[in-house]
Steps between C-alpha positions, in 0.01 A plus 500: 500500500201414719577743780151469646460124471256368763401846624131574556416850374186714495458766233198726546337664199673239284256435218614791281762766452795529738361224723489256211860578410602447861320164522666378178847596625442332837384178337791518254737506797340184642241637743149370567269799452162609630336715232275739693248696297189710549342586165659280231410132552561394143843658491585341837403153373710544185799615710470205742504259207811670360678489834421131544659430161813654645492251788344728763242367745287805414143573605279804503274669753248779469482768764445873532791587730316808629229268642601356836308175465622425147858580595472270802371221280803531270746456787293223656525308171877553491531359851281205402690414181857592585523604862767759418624766261862553402436825312215726400458783255228756584422629157119533517384858491283751323631764258209733419695705248522878507244654736475879539475633853140609459399140429645365826234409755483274803355208301793510258745543791378196689480278194860574407651488847307188601660311209846657475579574866275286721515202264880510479544547876281208603639271229847578641387415853348170396802411289728566797297247705557239229874575498574539869627143549730479197562860394422642158486797266215742442513725193260791471429674170503874530555758227748770400217733591576434865786753444394702195206727428270491199178704471188294558672229703461633854324208667679232302837647585397530865406130511831394346687727739326316783614164360859633484485609867324178601769282340776673693321486831406133468853412396614631838232312691522173305879477504518293824274242331745467208241663269619753249270767355585707195318729258528518121400834342429451129489779244342464156413133456320390185187320617172413328312795646757742370515352150120512469503875555459667160732784610786262587810567291788266592749695283418827673538345846819320397664832410452618858669193657879500523511121455339553159200272542177451690515240779345155476324308781787250500742782585323531834458121523874439476563750780232338718643153438843626608358655817315178576821296468778429747733704280343816641514389865674823616258735324232618736291814539604616154295683238627419152407732214447321172424775249775489239660808654209743475553612862841643405349757264423860594123549493377776268159629410485538121 
């Protein structure tokens, strides 16, 4: 069923990983998709071609969302081409991996927060402007680490906690404009970066997940497509954990 037929949807950080899975699911449900990317032009072009084969009026745009001018250019182009958005998924972000406390400095802090917090906030605000006449759905991508603690993830977890809080606050403020804002918090999702890590062991990770498998980008994409659709019209200000049940386990240090 084409539950998103005719809808105009932006997916940030869409060229690879979770963003790619989201874009594919949106197009599969009938949406026209903007493939935003920053550092993967070849992958973005391949994805746009794939989405067009699925019938989507897809196009790509390069921007560093932490840069005010580049972010403004992205939204100016959306206004020029479409004049509106029906939904948006703010997936773009930076995951620096495991960083010990002694390695944290102000340069690292500003790089991470400018992308993950500032970038997400100002994308939300621009998306709301493009939805204010007809309503819409904004979906932010957080992380299970907004609620859980893992050594070496202090700043990353802080940034995702901010996105969780931001989503709830904006849901309250955007409600009168018929704009819904929700947050998806993924757990282990098998993406290219993870699989290229020589220490990655899918079987070991699978044993720690109650659902018995590692997540796929399309698992998050299907949730995002639902939240973008009219079927979720009464879901607002919600943070949805998508981790295969890991959050239900008692944490132990072994």
